C-alpha positions in Angstrom: 37.2 40.9 16.1 36.7 42.7 12.6 34.4 40.8 9.8 36.1 39.7 6.9 35.1 41.8 3.9 34.9 40.9 0.3 37.9 43.0 0.0 40.0 40.9 2.2 39.0 37.8 0.2 40.1 39.7 -3.1 43.6 40.7 -1.6 44.1 37.2 -0.4 43.2 35.6 -3.7 45.0 38.3 -5.8 42.0 39.5 -7.6 39.7 42.4 -7.7 36.8 42.8 -5.4 34.4 42.7 -8.6 35.9 39.2 -9.3 35.2 38.0 -5.9 31.5 39.5 -6.2 31.1 37.7 -9.5 32.2 34.2 -8.1 29.9 34.8 -4.9 27.0 35.9 -6.9 27.4 33.6 -9.9 27.7 36.7 -12.3 29.8 36.7 -15.3 32.0 34.2 -16.7 35.0 33.5 -14.3 37.7 30.8 -15.2 38.0 27.7 -13.2 41.5 28.7 -11.9 40.2 31.9 -10.7 37.0 30.5 -9.2 39.3 28.1 -7.4 41.5 30.8 -6.0 38.6 32.9 -4.6 36.8 29.7 -3.2 40.0 28.9 -1.2 40.3 32.3 0.1 36.8 32.3 1.1 37.3 29.1 2.9 40.3 30.4 4.5 39.0 33.5 5.8 35.5 32.1 6.6 33.9 34.9 4.6 30.1 35.2 4.6 28.3 37.3 2.1 26.3 40.1 3.3 23.0 38.6 2.1 20.9 41.5 3.5 22.8 44.0 1.9 22.8 42.1 -1.6 19.2 41.5 -1.3 18.4 45.2 -0.7 20.4 46.4 -3.6 19.0 43.6 -6.0 15.5 43.4 -4.8 15.8 39.7 -4.4 14.8 37.5 -1.4 17.9 35.4 -1.2 16.0 32.4 -1.0 15.6 29.6 -3.4 13.1 26.7 -3.3 13.5 23.1 -3.9 10.3 21.2 -4.8 10.3 17.3 -4.6 7.3 14.8 -4.5 8.3 13.3 -1.5 10.3 14.1 1.6 10.2 10.5 2.9 12.0 9.2 -0.2 15.8 8.7 0.9 17.0 9.8 -2.7 15.5 13.3 -2.2 16.8 13.7 1.3 20.2 12.7 0.1 19.9 15.1 -2.8 19.0 17.9 -0.4 22.0 17.2 1.6 24.0 18.2 -1.4 21.9 21.0 -2.7 21.6 23.2 0.7 25.3 23.5 1.4 26.0 24.2 -2.3 23.3 27.2 -2.1 24.5 28.4 1.1 28.1 28.7 -0.1 26.6 31.2 -2.7 24.6 33.1 0.0 21.2 31.5 -0.7 18.8 30.1 1.9 16.9 27.1 0.8 13.1 26.5 1.2 11.7 23.0 0.5 8.3 22.1 -0.5 6.8 18.6 -0.9 3.9 18.3 -3.6 2.9 14.5 -3.2 2.7 14.6 -6.9 -0.3 17.0 -6.7 -0.6 18.4 -10.3 -2.4 21.5 -9.0 -0.1 22.3 -6.5 3.0 21.8 -8.8 1.2 23.9 -11.4 0.6 26.7 -9.0 4.3 26.7 -8.0 5.6 27.4 -11.5 2.6 29.2 -12.8 2.3 33.0 -13.4 2.7 34.9 -10.2 4.6 32.2 -8.4 7.3 34.6 -7.4 4.7 36.1 -4.8 5.8 33.0 -2.6 9.1 35.0 -2.2 11.8 33.0 -3.7 14.3 33.9 -6.5 14.3 30.7 -8.4 13.3 26.9 -8.2 14.9 23.6 -8.5 12.0 21.3 -9.3 11.5 17.6 -9.4 7.8 17.4 -10.8 5.8 14.3 -10.6 2.3 15.3 -11.3 3.0 17.5 -14.2 3.5 16.0 -17.8 6.3 17.5 -20.2 3.7 19.6 -22.0 2.5 21.1 -18.5 6.1 22.4 -17.8 6.0 24.5 -21.0 2.9 26.4 -19.6 4.7 28.4 -16.8 5.8 31.6 -15.8 8.6 32.5 -18.2 10.2 34.9 -15.8 10.7 32.2 -13.2 14.4 30.9 -12.9 13.9 27.3 -13.0 16.2 24.1 -13.1 14.4 20.8 -13.5 15.5 17.3 -12.2 14.7 13.9 -13.2 13.7 12.5 -16.4 12.3 15.6 -18.4 14.0 17.4 -21.3 14.2 21.2 -21.4 11.9 23.1 -23.7 14.9 25.6 -24.1 13.8 28.0 -21.4 15.0 26.2 -18.4 17.9 23.8 -17.6 17.6 20.1 -17.1 19.9 18.1 -14.7 19.8 14.4 -14.7 21.6 11.1 -15.5 21.2 8.8 -18.8 18.4 6.7 -17.2 18.2 4.4 -20.4 21.9 3.6 -20.3 21.9 3.3 -16.6 19.0 0.7 -16.7 20.7 -1.1 -19.4 23.8 -1.6 -17.3 21.6 -2.8 -14.3 19.9 -5.5 -16.5 23.3 -6.3 -18.4 24.7 -7.1 -15.0 22.1 -9.7 -14.1 22.6 -11.3 -17.6 26.3 -11.4 -17.0 26.0 -13.3 -13.8 23.9 -15.9 -15.6 20.5 -15.0 -14.9 18.0 -15.6 -17.8 14.4 -14.8 -16.5 14.6 -11.2 -15.5 11.5 -9.4 -14.3 11.1 -5.5 -14.0 9.2 -3.9 -11.0 8.2 -0.3 -11.2 7.1 0.5 -14.9 4.5 3.5 -15.0 2.9 3.8 -18.4 1.2 7.1 -18.2 2.1 10.7 -19.2 4.0 11.5 -16.0 5.8 8.3 -15.6 8.9 9.2 -17.9 11.3 8.1 -15.4 10.1 4.7 -15.2 9.6 4.7 -19.0 13.2 5.4 -19.5 14.1 2.6 -17.2 11.8 0.1 -19.1 13.5 1.2 -22.3 16.8 0.2 -20.7 15.4 -3.0 -19.5 14.6 -3.8 -23.1 17.9 -2.5 -24.5 19.6 -5.1 -22.2 17.5 -7.9 -23.6 18.4 -6.9 -27.2 21.9 -6.6 -26.2 22.2 -10.1 -25.0 19.9 -11.5 -27.8 17.1 -12.4 -25.2 13.2 -12.0 -26.0 11.4 -9.7 -23.6 8.6 -11.4 -21.9 6.1 -8.6 -21.4 4.4 -10.3 -18.5 7.4 -9.8 -16.5 7.2 -6.0 -16.5 5.3 -5.0 -13.5 3.8 -1.5 -13.1 3.5 0.2 -9.7 2.1 3.5 -8.6 5.2 4.6 -6.6 8.7 3.6 -6.4 8.2 2.5 -2.7 8.7 -0.7 -0.4 5.0 -1.5 -0.3 4.7 -1.7 -4.1 7.8 -3.7 -4.4 6.8 -6.3 -2.0 3.3 -6.5 -3.7 4.8 -7.1 -7.2 7.4 -9.4 -6.0 4.8 -11.6 -4.2 2.6 -11.6 -7.5 5.7 -12.7 -9.5 6.5 -15.5 -6.9 3.0 -16.7 -7.3 3.7 -17.7 -11.0 4.5 -21.1 -12.2 7.7 -19.7 -13.8 9.0 -17.2 -11.4 11.8 -15.0 -12.4 15.4 -15.9 -11.3 16.3 -11.9 -11.2 14.5 -8.6 -10.8 15.5 -5.2 -11.9 13.8 -2.8 -9.5 13.3 0.8 -10.4 14.6 2.1 -6.9 16.2 0.9 -3.8 13.0 1.1 -2.0 11.4 -1.3 -4.4 14.2 -3.6 -4.1 14.0 -3.5 -0.3 10.2 -4.5 -0.5 11.0 -7.1 -3.1 13.7 -8.7 -0.7 11.2 -8.6 2.0 8.7 -10.6 0.0 11.3 -13.2 -1.1 12.4 -13.7 2.4 8.8 -14.2 3.5 8.6 -17.2 1.0 11.5 -18.8 2.5 13.6 -18.1 -0.6 17.2 -16.6 -0.6 18.7 -13.6 -2.3 20.6 -13.9 -4.6 20.6 -17.8 -4.6 17.0 -18.0 -5.7 16.3 -14.4 -7.1 19.0 -12.0 -7.7 17.9 -8.3 -7.2 19.3 -5.0 -8.5 17.9 -1.5 -7.4 18.3 2.1 -8.4 19.6 5.4 -6.7 22.2 4.0 -4.2 20.4 5.2 -1.0 22.2 4.6 2.2 19.7 2.2 3.5 20.7 -0.2 0.6 24.3 -0.2 1.9 23.4 -1.7 5.4 20.4 -3.8 4.5 20.7 -7.7 4.6 21.7 -8.5 1.9 23.3 -5.3 0.8 21.5 -4.2 -2.5 23.3 -3.9 -5.8 22.3 -0.7 -7.5 22.9 2.1 -10.0 24.5 4.9 -8.3 23.8 8.5 -9.7 26.4 11.0 -8.8 23.9 12.9 -6.4 26.8 15.5 -5.4 27.3 16.4 -8.9 23.6 16.7 -9.7 23.1 19.1 -6.6 26.1 21.3 -7.5 25.1 21.4 -11.2 21.5 22.4 -10.2 22.6 25.1 -7.8 25.2 26.5 -10.2 22.8 26.7 -13.1 20.1 28.2 -11.0 22.3 31.0 -9.6 23.6 31.7 -13.2 19.9 32.0 -14.4 18.9 34.2 -11.5 21.8 36.4 -12.0 21.1 36.8 -15.8 19.5 40.3 -16.9 18.3 38.5 -20.1 16.9 35.0 -20.8 19.5 32.3 -21.0 18.9 29.4 -23.2 18.2 26.2 -21.3 20.8 23.6 -21.2 20.8 19.8 -20.8 23.2 18.5 -18.1 24.1 14.9 -17.3 25.8 13.5 -14.2 27.6 10.4 -14.3 26.4 7.0 -12.9 27.8 3.8 -12.1 26.8 0.1 -11.3 27.6 -1.0 -7.7 27.4 -4.8 -7.3 26.8 -6.1 -3.8 25.3 -9.0 -2.2 21.9 -9.0 -3.7 23.4 -10.1 -6.9 26.9 -11.4 -6.1 26.1 -13.2 -2.9 29.4 -12.2 -1.4 30.2 -9.3 1.1 31.7 -6.4 -0.7 33.2 -3.0 0.5 31.1 -0.8 -1.8 
């Protein structure tokens, strides 16, 4: 059976072979309508780009790398499920590296000479590096940064509005009648930008509802994980005046907090309401199901891949852009106390 060619796709879509090439490789500006026609034709014909030929012609490896702090964090695993097929559709293989938040390793990956690792560009979620560290990198490395870091103008940044999302989460707790709301997950150090933005949202919700902030209810953690969530929640429950609700900076933190509450013979949400962040799959099947902030992970993945491919393809430096995906609040049993279909 004859292999489908780029020209076959062009004929079916009613465009030139060059336009198909532009869509496949992310070159040039193509209208949304034309891109959709080409992508439909690619899907209908099952066309796969000849990656080897393209790489020989361009001197590229055909590989991008996704660098995350922890692969055992469900949020990053779910994000990769969106990044990998999006990259594959454009003819790129995806390498994955885990840094464990090690500053030296993260610095090596984006430092001068990083291209010796044989990848064409990087989607990067830093943990060990500060905002200042990101500016000292290989200027020729095509880079898209995820998470709570702003662009210095030389790379693209994709994320959500963490302050607004966190404000929504805490406002939900106030709206269901909770008055003494704690926060678990603050990280008051240079690389803790994500946590600090969520703390800003926590404070903003208190201001919105005219409630004073009790600083002793803001609990710091080293990581956004179950163990730290359980430890912090146990400490809150040891108080003479424990909170009646908690905003957890991740669903894993929320899971640990719920475990600690159950260990004390208390109920969620009757005694303590809990809301998390990230909308990981585990939270939809826990008992109780976890109310959460849902980032549009599919959109984040697609934006990151699209921007990186455009940056790889550009023959000259492209100004960095700030891209924000949508978020929404999902209220489930851990705050509402009733079964939901979300």
